C-alpha positions in Angstrom: 64.5 6.4 17.0 61.8 4.0 18.1 61.1 6.2 21.2 60.9 9.3 18.9 58.3 7.5 16.6 56.3 6.4 19.6 56.3 10.0 20.9 55.1 11.4 17.6 52.4 8.8 17.4 51.3 9.6 21.0 51.0 13.3 20.2 48.6 12.4 17.4 46.1 10.8 19.8 43.1 12.8 21.0 43.9 14.9 24.0 41.6 13.1 26.5 43.3 9.7 25.6 46.7 11.2 26.1 45.6 12.6 29.5 44.0 9.2 30.4 47.4 7.5 29.7 49.2 10.0 32.0 46.6 9.5 34.8 46.9 5.8 34.5 50.7 6.0 34.8 50.5 8.3 37.8 48.1 5.9 39.6 50.3 2.8 39.0 53.5 4.7 39.9 52.2 6.2 43.1 50.5 3.0 44.1 53.8 1.0 43.9 55.7 3.8 45.6 53.4 3.9 48.6 53.5 0.2 48.8 57.3 0.3 49.2 57.3 3.2 51.6 54.6 1.8 53.9 54.4 -2.0 53.5 52.8 -2.4 56.9 49.9 -0.1 56.0 49.6 -1.3 52.3 50.0 -5.1 52.2 50.0 -5.4 48.4 50.6 -3.2 45.3 46.9 -3.4 44.6 46.0 -1.7 47.8 48.5 1.0 47.0 47.0 1.5 43.5 43.5 1.6 45.1 44.7 4.3 47.5 46.2 6.3 44.6 43.0 6.0 42.6 40.8 7.1 45.5 43.1 10.0 46.3 43.5 11.3 42.8 39.8 11.2 42.3 39.3 13.2 45.5 36.8 10.6 46.8 38.8 9.9 49.9 37.2 6.7 51.4 39.8 6.7 54.2 40.2 2.9 54.2 43.9 3.3 53.5 45.8 6.2 55.0 49.6 6.9 55.0 51.1 7.0 58.5 54.6 8.1 57.9 55.8 11.6 56.9 57.1 10.2 53.6 53.8 8.6 52.9 51.9 11.8 53.6 54.2 13.9 51.6 53.7 11.4 48.7 50.0 11.8 49.2 50.2 15.6 49.0 52.2 15.4 45.8 49.7 13.0 44.3 46.8 15.3 45.2 48.5 18.3 43.6 49.6 16.5 40.5 46.7 14.1 40.1 43.8 16.5 40.7 45.2 18.8 38.0 45.3 15.9 35.5 41.8 14.6 36.5 40.4 18.1 36.0 42.1 18.4 32.6 40.8 14.9 31.7 37.2 15.7 32.3 37.5 19.1 30.7 39.0 17.5 27.5 36.4 14.8 27.5 33.6 17.3 27.7 35.2 19.4 25.0 35.5 16.3 22.7 31.9 15.4 23.3 30.8 19.0 22.5 33.0 19.0 19.4 31.5 15.7 18.2 28.0 16.9 18.8 28.7 20.1 16.9 30.2 18.1 14.1 27.0 16.0 13.8 24.8 19.1 13.9 26.8 20.9 11.2 26.9 17.9 8.9 30.7 17.4 9.0 30.8 13.8 10.4 31.0 11.0 7.8 28.5 8.2 7.9 29.9 4.7 8.5 26.8 2.5 8.3 25.6 0.4 5.4 22.3 -0.6 3.6 21.0 2.9 4.3 18.8 5.4 2.4 20.3 8.6 1.1 18.0 11.6 0.4 19.5 14.4 -1.7 17.9 17.8 -1.1 16.0 19.2 1.8 12.4 20.3 1.4 9.0 19.6 2.8 8.9 16.6 0.4 12.1 15.3 2.0 10.6 15.8 5.5 7.6 13.7 4.6 9.7 11.1 2.9 11.8 10.8 6.1 8.7 10.3 8.2 7.4 7.6 5.9 10.8 5.8 5.8 11.1 5.9 9.6 7.6 4.3 9.8 8.1 1.7 7.0 11.8 1.0 7.5 12.5 1.8 11.2 15.7 -0.2 11.4 17.4 1.4 8.4 19.5 4.6 8.7 18.7 7.7 6.6 21.4 10.1 5.4 20.3 13.5 4.3 22.6 15.5 2.0 22.0 19.2 1.6 24.0 22.4 1.2 21.4 24.9 2.3 20.7 23.8 5.8 22.8 25.4 8.6 22.4 22.4 10.9 20.8 19.0 11.0 17.0 19.1 11.0 16.8 16.0 13.2 18.8 14.9 16.2 18.1 11.2 16.1 20.4 8.2 16.0 19.0 6.8 12.7 19.0 10.1 10.8 22.4 11.5 9.7 23.1 14.9 8.1 25.8 15.6 5.6 26.3 19.2 4.7 27.6 19.9 1.2 27.1 19.7 -2.6 26.0 16.2 -3.7 28.0 16.8 -6.9 31.2 16.6 -4.9 32.7 13.1 -4.7 33.9 13.8 -1.2 30.4 14.6 0.0 29.1 11.4 -1.5 31.9 9.4 0.1 31.0 11.0 3.5 27.5 9.7 2.9 29.0 6.2 2.3 27.5 6.0 -1.2 29.3 2.8 -1.9 27.2 0.9 0.7 23.9 2.7 0.3 20.7 0.7 -0.6 18.7 3.4 -2.2 19.2 7.1 -3.2 16.3 9.5 -3.5 17.2 12.6 -5.6 14.6 15.4 -5.0 14.4 18.4 -7.2 16.1 21.6 -6.1 13.3 23.9 -4.9 15.6 26.9 -5.3 15.9 26.5 -9.1 13.5 26.8 -12.0 12.2 23.5 -13.4 14.7 23.0 -16.2 17.7 23.9 -14.1 16.4 21.7 -11.3 16.1 18.7 -13.6 19.6 19.3 -15.1 21.0 19.3 -11.6 19.1 16.1 -10.7 20.6 14.4 -13.7 24.1 15.6 -12.9 23.7 14.3 -9.3 22.4 11.0 -10.7 25.5 10.6 -12.9 27.8 11.3 -9.9 25.9 8.7 -7.8 26.0 6.1 -10.5 29.6 6.8 -11.2 30.5 5.9 -7.6 28.1 3.1 -7.1 26.5 1.8 -10.4 24.4 -0.9 -8.5 22.6 1.5 -6.1 18.9 1.8 -6.7 18.1 5.4 -7.6 14.7 7.2 -7.6 14.7 10.7 -9.2 12.1 13.4 -9.2 11.8 15.1 -12.6 9.8 18.2 -13.2 9.8 18.4 -17.0 8.9 16.0 -19.8 12.0 17.0 -21.8 14.4 15.7 -19.1 12.7 12.5 -18.4 14.5 10.6 -21.2 17.8 12.1 -20.2 17.2 10.8 -16.6 16.6 7.3 -18.0 19.8 7.5 -20.1 21.7 8.6 -17.0 20.7 5.4 -15.3 17.7 6.3 -13.1 16.1 3.1 -11.9 12.8 4.9 -11.3 11.5 8.4 -12.2 8.8 10.3 -10.4 7.1 12.8 -12.7 5.8 15.4 -10.2 4.0 17.4 -12.9 2.0 14.3 -14.0 1.1 13.2 -10.5 0.0 16.6 -9.3 -2.1 17.1 -12.5 -3.7 13.7 -12.2 -4.6 14.1 -8.6 -6.1 17.6 -9.2 -8.1 16.4 -12.2 -9.4 13.3 -10.3 -10.4 15.5 -7.4 -12.3 17.8 -9.8 -14.2 14.8 -11.3 -14.9 13.0 -8.1 -15.0 16.0 -5.7 -16.0 15.5 -2.0 -12.4 15.5 -0.8 -11.0 13.0 -3.2 -7.4 14.1 -2.5 -7.7 12.6 1.0 -7.6 9.2 -0.5 -3.9 9.8 -1.4 -3.2 11.0 2.1 -4.5 7.6 3.4 -2.8 5.6 0.7 0.6 6.0 2.3 3.1 3.7 4.0 3.0 6.1 6.9 -0.6 5.0 7.4 0.1 1.4 6.9 -1.4 1.2 3.4 0.7 1.2 0.2 1.0 0.0 -3.4 3.4 -2.8 -3.9 4.7 -4.9 -6.8 4.9 -8.7 -6.3 6.4 -11.4 -8.5 3.7 -13.8 -9.7 3.7 -17.2 -8.0 4.0 -20.4 -10.0 0.5 -21.6 -9.4 -0.9 -18.2 -10.6 0.7 -18.5 -14.1 -2.1 -19.0 -16.7 -4.8 -18.0 -14.2 -7.1 -15.1 -15.1 -7.0 -11.6 -13.5 -10.3 -12.3 -11.8 -9.1 -15.6 -10.2 -5.9 -14.0 -8.8 -7.9 -10.9 -7.7 -10.3 -13.2 -5.7 -7.4 -15.1 -4.1 -5.6 -12.0 -3.0 -8.8 -10.4 -1.7 -9.2 -13.2 0.8 -5.7 -12.2 2.1 -6.8 -8.6 2.5 -5.0 -7.5 -0.6 -6.5 -5.7 -3.7 -5.1 -6.5 -7.2 -5.0 -3.3 -9.2 -3.2 -4.3 -12.3 -0.3 -6.0 -14.0 3.3 -4.9 -14.8 4.5 -6.7 -17.9 8.0 -5.7 -18.9 7.9 -1.9 -19.2 4.1 -1.8 -19.6 1.6 -1.2 -16.8 -1.8 -2.6 -17.4 -4.3 -1.3 -14.8 -7.7 -3.0 -14.3 -7.4 -5.4 -17.3 -10.4 -7.5 -18.4 -11.5 -10.3 -16.0 -10.4 -13.0 -18.5 -7.0 -11.5 -18.9 -4.4 -14.3 -18.4 -1.2 -13.9 -16.5 2.2 -15.1 -17.6 5.3 -16.0 -15.6 7.0 -12.6 -16.6 4.2 -10.6 -15.0 4.3 -8.7 -11.7 1.2 -8.0 -9.6 0.4 -4.5 -8.6 -1.5 -4.6 -5.3 -2.7 -2.5 -2.5 -1.8 -4.0 0.8 -1.7 -3.0 4.5 
């Protein structure tokens, strides 16, 4: 019964591992047999095993050669049997490698890392986001979930592709949502604005249902769905319609290529907006005093985040409290 169970378990192993076991047994067996047949030529079982390994691999160093008829017949059998298994071993190993590579390309392989970023939805925005994450967080892995791509858009170690519907729990599990650090949910470019927002909120609910503590950033295209995204648990909401309108209006007012400022104000270029907790010695100081302190450190103070309120460019005598966060530009 135990032998039967072992045999069933053996048959479940990958084919190249099974062949490896057979080759190993052949080398050990023939090594001991040649040692007993020709003890004068092979002074130890190790020399016999060495001869079997060299023979089965068709290298043929010639440092150990059977001298008797029995030994040479044994060598002939070893070559016939061993060469067949060696060929099968390398063929199965190559097939397993190709299968694994195709699985990665087709987005079928689960991700096993942790503290990674998950991006839901492929688009040019996702492409730019991946580039910036690679620059700003080069040691973090990125998992892309998308159902429209036929194969992975990147073939890099730190970028993993999962093909499928992000509303499916199995797909989120493949992306290892339980151990993710941040999830970016981008709007579906194949749907109209309202339907895209509704899908974003459904994905958000699925994500939060499986990992309530993961930090989520959602792109919302309509004002109507903004509150729903907050109720669904979004940690941060990017209002694309507002950002685009504001940039276009600012460009109209300022002109002279104003939009290029936003191209430069990017983590990919080493400059970005950051929120910092206020330090103890800064509590009670004025906005002007803290601004001057940070300016000496090559940081520019833009405003204050107080609770849910954002106060940009407050008066110089505006006093800071211990609940405030500093909004700065840093490089």
